[in-house]
C-alpha distance (Angstrom), angle and dihedral (degrees) to the residues before:
residue distance angle dihedral
M1 . . .
I2 3.80 . .
R3 3.78 90.3 .
V4 3.79 91.7 49.1
C5 3.82 90.3 52.8
L6 3.76 93.4 49.4
A7 3.84 89.8 50.3
L8 3.80 89.4 50.5
A9 3.86 92.1 51.0
L10 3.83 90.9 52.4
T11 3.82 95.4 43.5
L12 3.76 96.3 54.1
F13 3.74 90.5 65.5
L14 3.80 96.7 52.9
P15 3.79 116.8 109.6
G16 3.84 123.9 -114.6
L17 3.64 97.3 48.9
A18 5.89 133.2 137.2
A19 3.51 140.8 179.8
A20 3.74 153.6 -24.5
G21 3.77 140.5 109.2
A22 3.82 97.7 -17.8
W23 3.81 92.4 65.0
P24 3.84 121.0 74.8
R25 3.83 116.6 -112.0
E26 3.75 114.6 -126.1
K27 3.84 113.4 -101.5
G28 3.82 111.5 -93.0
T29 3.81 95.7 16.7
G30 3.77 129.8 105.7
F31 3.77 146.2 -170.1
A32 3.82 130.3 -149.6
S33 3.77 134.5 -178.2
A34 3.74 133.8 -178.4
T35 3.76 116.4 -164.0
S36 3.87 135.6 -176.8
Y37 3.78 123.4 -162.4
L38 3.83 119.7 -159.5
S39 3.83 116.7 -169.3
W40 3.75 139.8 -171.2
A41 3.85 131.8 -179.7
Q42 3.79 112.7 -92.3
D43 3.82 88.3 -134.2
Y44 3.82 97.8 74.9
T45 3.82 90.7 -171.7
T46 3.85 87.5 75.6
W47 3.81 93.3 55.7
V48 3.83 115.3 115.8
S49 3.79 91.7 -174.9
Y50 3.78 141.5 -2.4
A51 3.82 90.7 -107.2
P52 3.88 113.7 108.8
A53 3.76 115.2 -89.5
A54 3.74 90.8 -141.1
R55 3.83 141.3 5.9
Y56 3.76 134.6 -170.1
D57 3.71 134.9 175.5
T58 3.77 131.8 -149.4
L59 3.80 135.5 -162.8
Y60 3.77 122.8 -164.3
L61 3.84 127.9 -175.4
E62 3.70 132.6 176.0
Y63 3.80 132.9 171.7
G64 3.83 135.5 -172.6
L65 3.78 103.2 -118.6
T66 3.84 91.9 177.4
D67 3.78 131.5 -10.7
R68 3.78 89.7 -81.6
W69 3.80 108.0 23.8
T70 3.83 119.2 75.1
V71 3.86 122.5 -173.6
G72 3.74 127.3 -168.9
L73 3.77 152.1 158.3
D74 3.81 127.2 -122.7
L75 3.86 119.0 -165.2
G76 3.77 126.3 172.4
R77 3.76 134.4 60.3
S78 3.86 129.4 -11.1
V79 3.78 130.8 -145.0
S80 3.82 87.9 -89.0
G81 3.81 92.1 51.4
G82 3.76 92.9 -110.3
T83 3.79 123.1 132.2
K84 3.79 114.5 -94.1
L85 3.77 141.4 -164.8
V86 3.70 113.7 -175.0
A87 3.85 131.1 169.7
F88 3.81 116.2 -158.2
V89 3.75 145.6 -176.5
R90 3.81 125.6 -153.3
Y91 3.80 133.1 -168.2
P92 3.79 119.2 -168.6
L93 3.78 113.4 -142.2
G94 3.80 93.0 -159.5
E95 3.79 124.1 -126.2
R96 3.79 119.4 -13.7
L97 3.87 126.1 167.3
G98 3.74 89.6 -4.5
M99 3.84 97.1 -54.6
Q100 3.83 137.6 83.8
I101 3.80 113.8 -104.7
A102 3.83 127.9 -165.1
P103 3.81 126.2 172.3
E104 3.82 119.4 -152.4
L105 3.75 138.2 -164.4
G106 3.75 124.7 -162.0
I107 3.86 135.6 177.2
G108 3.77 130.8 -173.0
Q109 3.79 141.5 99.8
I110 3.76 137.3 -62.0
E111 3.81 117.0 -166.9
G112 3.85 86.9 -15.6
K113 3.85 94.5 -53.9
T114 3.72 123.6 117.7
V115 3.78 112.6 -108.4
I116 3.82 132.1 -172.1
R117 3.74 113.6 -158.2
P118 3.84 119.6 -166.2
G119 3.81 113.5 -177.4
L120 3.80 144.8 173.6
S121 3.80 128.9 -150.9
L122 3.77 125.5 -161.3
G123 3.73 127.5 -170.1
K124 3.74 145.8 173.3
G125 3.78 125.5 -176.0
V126 3.77 144.0 177.9
A127 3.83 133.6 -179.9
R128 3.85 97.4 -76.8
G129 3.84 104.3 34.5
W130 3.77 151.3 -12.4
A131 3.83 147.2 -134.2
A132 3.74 121.4 -145.2
A133 3.80 133.0 -179.7
D134 3.77 122.1 -166.6
F135 3.88 120.0 -171.1
A136 3.75 123.3 -176.8
A137 3.81 134.8 169.5
E138 3.78 120.4 -153.2
L139 3.85 107.9 -147.3
F140 3.77 119.8 -168.4
P141 3.89 112.1 -160.2
E142 3.79 93.1 -170.6
T143 3.76 95.4 59.5
G144 3.81 105.1 17.6
N145 3.81 90.6 -123.6
A146 3.77 123.2 140.3
D147 3.87 128.7 -163.1
A148 3.76 123.1 -171.5
K149 3.83 136.0 -160.1
L150 3.76 135.7 -175.2
D151 3.83 123.2 -168.2
L152 3.80 119.8 -170.2
T153 3.81 116.3 -169.0
L154 3.79 126.6 -169.9
G155 3.81 118.2 -172.8
M156 3.68 147.8 167.9
N157 3.81 132.0 -152.4
L158 3.74 113.0 -130.3
G159 3.83 102.7 -176.5
A160 3.81 107.1 -78.8
R161 3.84 89.7 -9.9
R162 3.80 131.9 73.0
A163 3.79 132.1 -153.8
M164 3.86 118.4 -158.5
V165 3.71 143.3 170.7
Q166 3.79 120.8 -160.5
F167 3.84 126.9 -165.1
Q168 3.78 107.8 -153.1
T169 3.79 115.8 -164.5
G170 3.83 132.9 165.2
Q171 3.77 147.7 140.7
Q172 3.77 132.8 -136.5
T173 3.81 119.4 -152.5
G174 3.81 108.7 -84.4
D175 3.80 95.3 10.2
E176 3.76 133.9 96.3
A177 3.78 119.0 -101.7
F178 3.78 119.8 -94.5
L179 3.83 134.4 -147.1
R180 3.72 128.0 -169.4
I181 3.77 132.2 172.7
V182 3.78 119.3 -138.0
P183 3.90 117.2 -177.0
S184 3.80 117.2 -178.4
V185 3.79 145.3 162.3
T186 3.79 131.9 -145.1
T187 3.78 128.2 -149.7
P188 3.80 131.3 -179.0
L189 3.77 116.3 -93.6
G190 3.77 105.2 -167.4
K191 3.82 121.1 -41.5
R192 3.79 100.6 -56.1
F193 3.82 106.8 34.3
D194 3.78 142.0 60.3
L195 3.74 125.2 -154.3
E196 3.80 117.0 -142.8
L197 3.82 120.1 -158.6
G198 3.77 123.0 -176.5
V199 3.78 151.3 140.6
S200 3.82 132.6 -127.9
Y201 3.81 129.9 -152.6
G202 3.82 127.1 -173.9
V203 3.79 113.5 -131.0
L204 3.81 103.3 170.1
G205 3.81 128.0 20.5
D206 3.84 91.1 -6.0
T207 3.80 124.4 85.9
S208 3.83 95.8 -176.7
M209 3.76 133.9 104.7
G210 3.73 126.5 -169.4
L211 3.80 157.2 141.7
K212 3.79 129.8 -82.4
L213 3.83 120.4 -152.1
G214 3.82 118.8 179.9
L215 3.76 141.7 168.1
W216 3.86 120.5 -152.7
T217 3.78 131.4 -169.8
E218 3.82 137.5 172.5
F219 3.84 122.3 -151.8
């Protein structure tokens, strides 16, 4: 995890980097995405069929309540793999030390247990691309456990399309840390939607590989 954080600190200062949780969402506007992940074992000799060994779906919503406050809902799978439903609020602080900074606080449930989720988003952008880092801790008051995740996204705007690569890392209490790489591209699907297509590959603590299919919209 230390090496991942060092890489993040260096990457945020590279040129050519545009926009995610660290930036405020304009009042009265929103963003929604629905994503499905299909996965198989990297060791194809263990396959018993071509059907995916696992599938999970996510739904993410955020809305600009004011010019500074953003509220949202995050449904899907947590660091531990359990189902989650978390409502959150985010307040961007603006630019600090050459990057955008936005703390966040969420509360909800994971596998039926209450979770408190403080987080922090960092971002740096220019005309052609962006870098974003999103950290969150999942704190469970009932058990005292704490899980953590850190996603680093590097992207480039290609006209109406985008190309991205995300490094997803995290650690559940009692388990080793994991790291997976998820490159993807988006393309317009009509006037209001964008289609995201990508792949994922576990590098550390994750022996799966898979496909990512998503649908984005702004309103």
